[in-house]
C-alpha positions, 0 to 999 in steps of 0.5 A: 500500500502506498505511503506518505512520508513526512520529515520533521525537525524535532527537539526533545529532552527525552529518548529520541526513539521513544519521542518519535514513536509517541509522535507516530502513535498520536498521529495515527492509531494510538493515544497515551494508553493502550485501548481495546480494539487497537489490535496488532492487525489494526496497527500493522495496517493503520499505524504510522511508522518511524522510518529513520532518525538522524541525530543532530546537535543538542542544546542546554535550553529548550527552544519552546518552554514546557512546564511539564519537562524537567531541565536536561539536554535537549537533543535535536534530530531529523525524523521521518515518519510514514502513513499508509494512504489508507488513513486519509485517502486523497483528503487534503484537510485530513492529511494536514490534520495528520501531518500537522495536528496535535503533534505540536502539543505533545509534551515530549517535544520542545521543538517540532517543525514539518520540513518536507512531505513525500507524496506517492505518484497516485496523487497526480491522478487525484489532484489536477494541480496548477492549471496554468503554472509557469508556462500558462502564466507566461502564455497569458502575459506573453512574457518569455525569457525574463521574469514577469514584472509586477506591482501591487496597488499602493496605497493598499486601501483607500483608493476609489475604483476610478483612481485605481483604474487610472493608476492601472492605465499608467502602469499598463502603458508603461509595459507592466506585466502583472498587477495585484490588489493588496491583500488588505483590499477586498470589497471596501466601503469606497471600493466595492469589488464589482465596481473595481473589477469593471473600472480596471478591466475596462482599462486593461481590455482597452489597452489589450485591444490597442497593443495586443498585450493583456496585463494580468491583474490579480483581483483579491477574491478572498471572502466567504465561500459563496461570495468568493465564487461570485467574485471569481465569476465576476472576474471571468465575465469581465475578461480577467485572467487572474485572481488572488487568494489569501491562502492561510485565511481561506484554507485548503478546501476553499482554495481548492474549490476555487482552483477547480474552476480552472478559468483563472490563474490563481495568485496564492498570497501567503500572508501570515507566513511568519506565524507558521514559519518564523520560529526555527523549531516550530511550524512548517518549512516552505518546501512542505508548505508549497506542495500542499498548495500546489496540490490545491491548484495554486499557480503562483505563490509568494516566496519573499525576496533577496534582501527583503524588508522582513525577517527571512534570510536570503538562504531561506528565500533561495530554498523557497524558489528552488522548491517551487521550481522542482518538478512535483507530480507533473505541475509547476508553480510560479515563484512570486518574489516580493517584499521591499524589492527594486531592481537592485536585488535582481543581480544577486537574485539571478546569481543565487537562483540562475532562473528567470522563471519568476514573478518579480514584484515591486510595490514602492520600487515601481510606484515611488520611482523618481520618474514615476511608475513608467520609470519604475517599470523600465528600471526593473526591466533594465535591472533584469536584463543586466542581471542575466548578462552578469552585470553588477548594479553599478554597471547596469546603472552606468548603462541606463538612466532609469535604473541609475535613478533607482539606485540614487533613491532606493540604494540609500534605503 
């Protein structure tokens, strides 16, 4: 019978083998004491198995406090645990409850993080995965051999549909590939969702008729399930090509339901990610996280950015980008680079990843450019052309006035 294997990074003051067995038992057929009905036959079929333990370093203090454990040496290890697919079938919410459920509350652990998940090939038959992915998003935007250049509507909230549409017109005329609502904007008092879609798509459709290039705009459709479906249909009927969903807010079942429509490229925003990942020994690591959302059907997913404005390290960002680009059950997902980005990070991003299969997002890096949004878009295009050519920030600035103006402003930040 096929099995799913999860890799955990754990910390415990107890015997590692016994702690791992508690994890496996709690998250399958067992509990804190033997119960009637848990026969050897049942355990053989449904109990989780500890597949391997790789001992790592130790610490004198716990990563996470536990009032029920006595002071001691806190041993760390990588533990692989597997479950029969019979336990949950192809039910993603139950699978996640198994792999990320009560195990975080077990007394035996002072640290536990889900690092990665290995799925059997049959999941490719059960889940369609991303309908568009990298190639589909390139086709929709007609952008090849370079990153898609994108931006976020700023101010995040407060602009009317007409003001937003005017900004979209400026960006579209500047040659932007992608624009999205900020995740804080759904259907606000002064910008009702339907009105905003109409105003923006009038601009985008007119520009597409004029130039043949259709800007991808990701409208934030995140809402209760029925309203989210109505929002989705509104975007489709208006001629849109993309919708944005706040993944952690909407949840697996809601995201998959929307993705199953299959008519729009889904931009997956991971806001709330720090709550899931920021502690080094608690939560979930991005390689595991992105696989779950790829199964749900998300086409684009945020990975933060090099030299970002948040807490995440460059090494972590590179690992996230690499995880998105690894083949997984036949589907691809487009990494969305964002967070305090401007063209100055392009050379280092390309040097570290050697890929242009990115959606490179700059909010202030475009909107606050000294030459306006038009100069901001052009500067980012110049930055990435230079990055692929192996040029430094200084060399790109010497070639292009718009990028040089970026350096003068953003380089000081």
